[in-house]
Structure formats: C-alpha cells, structure tokens
VMD Tcl script that draws the C-alpha trace (Angstrom):
set ca {
  {-78.77 -83.92 35.42}
  {-77.77 -87.13 33.59}
  {-76.31 -86.78 30.14}
  {-75.52 -89.63 27.73}
  {-71.82 -90.48 27.54}
  {-71.29 -89.19 24.01}
  {-73.13 -85.95 24.70}
  {-71.32 -85.40 27.96}
  {-67.96 -85.88 26.22}
  {-68.90 -83.30 23.53}
  {-69.96 -80.73 26.14}
  {-66.71 -81.31 28.09}
  {-64.67 -80.94 24.92}
  {-66.35 -77.56 24.14}
  {-65.75 -76.31 27.70}
  {-62.07 -77.35 27.59}
  {-61.51 -75.67 24.18}
  {-63.17 -72.47 25.40}
  {-60.94 -72.44 28.48}
  {-57.77 -72.85 26.38}
  {-58.74 -70.01 24.09}
  {-59.61 -67.68 26.99}
  {-56.26 -68.52 28.69}
  {-54.34 -67.95 25.47}
  {-55.95 -64.58 24.83}
  {-54.78 -63.38 28.28}
  {-51.20 -64.58 27.92}
  {-50.43 -63.95 24.21}
  {-50.09 -60.27 23.19}
  {-51.98 -59.24 20.06}
  {-50.39 -57.64 17.01}
  {-49.46 -53.94 17.14}
  {-51.91 -51.58 15.44}
  {-51.19 -51.19 11.72}
  {-51.26 -47.37 12.05}
  {-48.19 -47.50 14.23}
  {-44.95 -49.03 12.93}
  {-43.39 -51.83 14.96}
  {-40.66 -50.34 17.19}
  {-37.09 -51.01 16.15}
  {-35.53 -49.51 19.24}
  {-36.55 -49.29 22.90}
  {-35.38 -45.65 22.74}
  {-33.28 -43.63 20.37}
  {-29.62 -43.51 21.42}
  {-28.40 -40.47 23.32}
  {-26.05 -38.04 21.62}
  {-23.27 -39.15 23.98}
  {-23.84 -42.85 23.00}
  {-23.98 -42.04 19.31}
  {-20.62 -40.32 19.54}
  {-18.80 -42.77 21.76}
  {-20.22 -46.04 20.55}
  {-20.66 -45.41 16.85}
  {-19.00 -42.21 15.51}
  {-15.72 -42.51 17.35}
  {-15.06 -46.16 16.23}
  {-15.99 -45.25 12.66}
  {-13.53 -42.34 12.55}
  {-10.71 -44.27 14.28}
  {-11.12 -47.24 11.98}
  {-11.21 -45.09 8.85}
  {-13.90 -44.23 6.29}
  {-14.17 -47.74 4.76}
  {-17.61 -47.92 3.31}
  {-17.18 -51.56 2.29}
  {-16.83 -52.49 5.97}
  {-20.19 -53.34 7.54}
  {-21.30 -50.83 10.13}
  {-21.55 -51.92 13.78}
  {-25.05 -50.56 13.88}
  {-27.42 -51.59 11.10}
  {-29.61 -48.51 11.66}
  {-26.87 -46.08 10.52}
  {-26.58 -45.57 6.77}
  {-23.71 -44.24 4.70}
  {-24.84 -41.27 2.60}
  {-24.00 -37.70 1.69}
  {-26.79 -35.84 3.53}
  {-26.13 -32.82 1.21}
  {-26.72 -34.72 -1.97}
  {-30.50 -34.24 -1.78}
  {-33.23 -32.80 0.32}
  {-34.28 -34.79 3.41}
  {-37.58 -35.92 1.82}
  {-35.77 -37.46 -1.11}
  {-32.88 -38.71 0.96}
  {-35.14 -40.68 3.34}
  {-37.77 -41.72 0.82}
  {-36.22 -45.20 0.16}
  {-35.16 -45.92 3.73}
  {-37.39 -47.03 6.57}
  {-36.96 -44.90 9.67}
  {-35.88 -46.27 13.01}
  {-38.90 -46.21 15.33}
  {-38.70 -46.11 19.12}
  {-41.24 -47.55 21.48}
  {-42.77 -44.06 22.02}
  {-43.43 -43.73 18.28}
  {-40.65 -41.24 17.54}
  {-38.92 -41.98 14.21}
  {-35.56 -40.84 12.79}
  {-32.94 -41.68 10.21}
  {-29.19 -41.91 10.97}
  {-26.38 -41.29 8.54}
  {-22.56 -41.24 8.48}
  {-21.66 -38.37 6.17}
  {-18.79 -36.18 5.13}
  {-19.02 -32.44 5.68}
  {-18.22 -30.26 2.68}
  {-15.93 -27.30 3.22}
  {-17.03 -24.01 1.67}
  {-13.71 -22.26 2.13}
  {-10.08 -23.41 1.89}
  {-9.45 -23.16 5.60}
  {-12.48 -25.33 6.22}
  {-14.04 -22.87 8.70}
  {-17.25 -22.44 6.69}
  {-19.27 -25.47 5.55}
  {-21.46 -25.86 2.50}
  {-24.99 -26.62 3.64}
  {-26.90 -26.25 0.36}
  {-28.11 -29.53 -1.15}
  {-27.08 -30.47 -4.66}
  {-30.63 -30.35 -6.05}
  {-30.85 -26.69 -5.05}
  {-34.19 -27.29 -3.35}
  {-33.01 -25.75 -0.11}
  {-30.28 -25.73 2.55}
  {-29.71 -26.78 6.10}
  {-29.90 -23.59 8.21}
  {-28.11 -23.57 11.53}
  {-30.45 -22.98 14.47}
  {-27.59 -22.36 16.94}
  {-23.86 -22.70 17.26}
  {-22.10 -25.97 18.10}
  {-22.60 -27.13 21.64}
  {-20.41 -29.57 23.62}
  {-21.44 -33.20 24.23}
  {-19.96 -34.51 27.43}
  {-19.56 -37.97 29.03}
  {-19.92 -38.46 32.75}
  {-16.93 -40.40 34.09}
  {-15.21 -41.15 37.43}
  {-12.90 -38.20 36.88}
  {-15.78 -35.82 36.09}
  {-17.23 -34.58 32.83}
  {-15.20 -35.36 29.69}
  {-15.76 -33.63 26.34}
  {-16.46 -36.28 23.68}
  {-17.64 -34.10 20.80}
  {-20.07 -31.47 19.63}
  {-23.60 -31.24 18.39}
  {-25.25 -28.67 16.12}
  {-28.89 -28.35 15.16}
  {-30.19 -27.49 11.70}
  {-33.55 -27.01 10.07}
  {-34.08 -27.53 6.33}
  {-35.36 -24.36 4.67}
  {-36.65 -23.68 1.23}
  {-37.42 -20.47 -0.58}
  {-41.02 -19.55 -1.40}
  {-41.59 -16.23 -3.13}
  {-38.11 -15.11 -2.19}
  {-38.48 -15.81 1.51}
  {-37.10 -18.65 3.60}
  {-39.67 -21.16 4.83}
  {-38.96 -23.96 7.35}
  {-39.96 -27.35 5.88}
  {-40.32 -29.13 9.29}
  {-37.29 -31.34 8.65}
  {-34.63 -31.15 11.42}
  {-31.08 -32.50 11.69}
  {-28.68 -32.93 14.54}
  {-25.05 -33.13 13.41}
  {-22.69 -34.85 15.78}
  {-18.88 -34.51 15.43}
  {-15.82 -35.52 17.39}
  {-13.56 -33.11 19.20}
  {-10.13 -32.81 17.56}
  {-8.23 -32.15 14.36}
  {-10.12 -34.86 12.38}
  {-13.57 -33.92 13.75}
  {-15.03 -32.91 10.43}
  {-13.83 -35.92 8.36}
  {-17.01 -37.85 9.19}
  {-20.06 -36.75 11.12}
  {-23.08 -38.67 12.36}
  {-26.39 -37.06 11.40}
  {-29.83 -37.70 12.90}
  {-32.57 -36.54 10.62}
  {-36.27 -36.44 11.60}
  {-39.44 -34.56 10.90}
  {-40.53 -32.14 13.64}
  {-43.45 -33.57 15.67}
  {-44.66 -30.03 16.11}
  {-44.69 -29.41 12.37}
  {-46.52 -32.75 11.76}
  {-49.17 -31.85 14.32}
  {-49.55 -28.34 12.81}
  {-49.92 -29.86 9.29}
  {-52.56 -32.32 10.50}
  {-54.49 -29.55 12.22}
  {-54.31 -27.36 9.12}
  {-55.47 -30.22 6.94}
  {-58.41 -30.98 9.24}
  {-59.33 -27.24 9.32}
  {-59.20 -27.13 5.49}
  {-61.55 -30.09 5.18}
  {-64.01 -28.52 7.65}
  {-63.96 -25.21 5.71}
  {-64.52 -27.04 2.43}
  {-67.44 -28.95 3.94}
  {-68.94 -25.72 5.26}
  {-68.71 -24.05 1.85}
  {-70.39 -27.10 0.20}
  {-73.25 -26.95 2.75}
  {-73.80 -23.22 2.13}
  {-74.01 -23.71 -1.65}
  {-77.61 -22.95 -2.71}
  {-77.43 -25.75 -5.23}
  {-77.17 -28.28 -2.39}
  {-80.51 -27.10 -0.87}
  {-82.38 -27.20 -4.11}
}
mol new
graphics top color blue
foreach p $ca { graphics top sphere $p radius 0.5 }
foreach p [lrange $ca 0 end-1] q [lrange $ca 1 end] { graphics top cylinder $p $q radius 0.2 }
display resetview
C-alpha cells in the first residue's frame, strides 16, 4: 500500500512513540501503592545488631544527646514520659520491605529502689505501664570462638486499667541492654503495635459494621 510521504512519516512517528512508551512501562517500576508506606529499611535490624552496632557505641561514647546518632532511625526520648501512642504520634515509624513498622529509642531506665534492682515502668501521664511479659533473656553473638554474650532483651506490653482490671493495649516493646555494670545507664527500645492486635481490631470493626447494617435492614421503618 502506497502512502504519501507526509502521511507515512506521521504513521511512523506514532508507531515509534508507542514502542518507546511500551518499552518504558516494562523497564520503569511504578510508584508504590499509597496505602503502604515506602520502605525505609530492607529489614529491621536484629537484636544482636542493635546492641553491637548501635547501643554499645552509644554507651561507650557517653550519653551525649547533642552528638548526632550514627543511625538516623533511632531517637532520643524517655520512653516512660508518655504512653506509646502519644510518644510515637509525632514520629514516623521505620518501615521494612515486608510492611512491618517500628520506632526505636535510646532511653534511660528509671530505678524504683535505691539498689536499682526494681525499675519504674509506669508512664508519667498515669495512663498505664509497661508490663513485663517474661524475664530478661540473653542476646548472643556468634563468633570464631563460639557464642559470646553481648547483652539482654526483655519484652513488655503496655497495659491500661479499665474498670479496675488490666487490659493489654496492643503496644509492645523490646528493651535491649548491655551486659555489665553500666548496663542500665542507657537502653535501646523497639516499640511497635502488635500485628495480631491490629488484625483483631480490624476484624472487630468489620464485624461491628456488619451488625449495624443488619440492624438497619431489620428496622421496620426501612421497609415502609
């Protein structure tokens, strides 16, 4: 089929443009979905890495809050100054590629007794306290000479009182400390909201909406 020169040039230009767009769409990744935050970390650091790479250098160098932290994702704050919801409200969480989010803090631990054996876990606002889920457990580092103790970890859940009984809020905290005499001077805390609690809350919310819709449908006024 013979086409005039001008028309043939126009058709060729359209075909070339379409080919470039098609190639670009295959090679250029699209934006991430808005419902999922852009990942900050490929994966959250292990407890061993948090102690050896971040907590230990911080304790050795001293509690100098004017010195910039070697990790921008770790904040300086007293985790017992407020409840976790208020504490994290103005800070964006660190999000891993699998969608898990958490906040990291360097914090001092408050002694409840003179000998320092008991710690004060109630927040200043009085809204609740960090309840220990288990005793401190060792965190070890694998080396050429075997397993080396680098610190300890202890898990907590934030509980509030409702009608005189303790209720878990869904907020969890892992407190990491060094092993030694100065272990409690500064700790590294990882705070996050339990995925199980979030899923349960979503399911309860969906169930509540379904019940409300069912009640509305059964209302005689709606069939009138």
